[in-house]
N, C-alpha and C positions, 0 to 999 in steps of 0.2 A: 664716840661722840666726845667732843671737847667740853671742858667744864663750862665756859660761857654759853655755848650752844645748848648744852644739857640744861643749864639753869633757866635759860629763857624758855625752853620747851616746858619745863615744870611750871613756870609762872603762868604760861598761857593755858596749860591744861588745868591748873588749879583754878584759874579765873572762870574757865568754862564749866567746871564741876560745881563751883559755888552758885551758879545760876540755879541748878536743880538740887542744891544741898538741903533745902527744906523738904519736909515730908510730903507736902502737897504740890510742890512746884511742878514736878513732872506731870502729874495728873491734870493740873490746870492747863499747861501747855498742850497736852494731848487733847483736851476738850476743845480748846480754842483753835486747834488745827482744823476742826470741822467747820468753824465759822464763828462770828461774833456771838457773844452770849451776855445776858444780863446776870447780875449777882445771884439772884434766886434761882435762875436756870442752872448756873454753875453749881450752886449748893445742892440742888436736887440731883444733878448728874453725878456729883461726887458724894454719893451716899456715905454718911458717917463723918463728914467734915464739920467741925464746929464753925460758927460765924467768925470767931476770933482767928482761928487757924486759916480760914479762907481769906479773911481780910489781910492777915499778915503775909500770906503767900502772894496775894495780888499786889500789895505794896512793894514787896521785895522784887517781884518780876517787873513792875513798872519802873522802879529805881534802876534796875539792870537794863532797861530799854528793850525788854522782851515783849511787853504788852502795852497797849494804848488804852487809856481810860477816857471814855467820852461821856460827858454829862449833857443830857438833854433837858432844856428848861420846861419841864412839864410839872403838873401837880398830881401826885408827888413826883419828885425828881427821878428821872430815869437815868441809870448809868449802864453803859454797855462796854464790855471788854473785848478787845480783838488783839491779834498778834501784829507786831510791827514787822518790818522787813527782817530785822535781826531775829525776831521770834519765829518767823516762817523758816528761816535758815536753821535755827536751832531745832525746830520741829523735824526738819529733814535729817539732822544728825541723830535725833532720838529714834526716828524710823530706821536708820541704818543700825543703831545699837540694837533695836528690836530684832531686825533681820539677823544680825550676828548672833544674838542670844538664842534665837530659834534654831539657827544652824548648829550651834555648839551645845545646846542643852541636852541633846540625845547622847553626846559623847560623855563617857565616865570621867569624873575628875581624877586628877593624878593621885590625890590623897585617898580616894575611894579604891582605886586599883592597887595602890601600895598596901592599904590596910587589909585587903582581901588576900594578899599573898603572904601576910605575916602569920 
């Protein structure tokens, strides 16, 4: 690979990884792949997430264009989160990563096989 092509590849991959760089981003996307959810539904589904961590993850994903935040004028205000088109595409990528991980998790790591021969 030539240097300019290699560099542009790294930049694109780094941008894609930054979307799920936060601890909870992957889990939020995975939950929203099932359909739109309200904040407290997400919080219950993501057992163990703090309100601040979930809020930060949602803001990050909204700024990345992965999720859509819709506010309904009710009393109290209702907010629903859903995936954008980009978010649904990203969900497809995460599913492929899961499938790859399941395929390869049964195979021993190179480090494990090398350490067992020493």
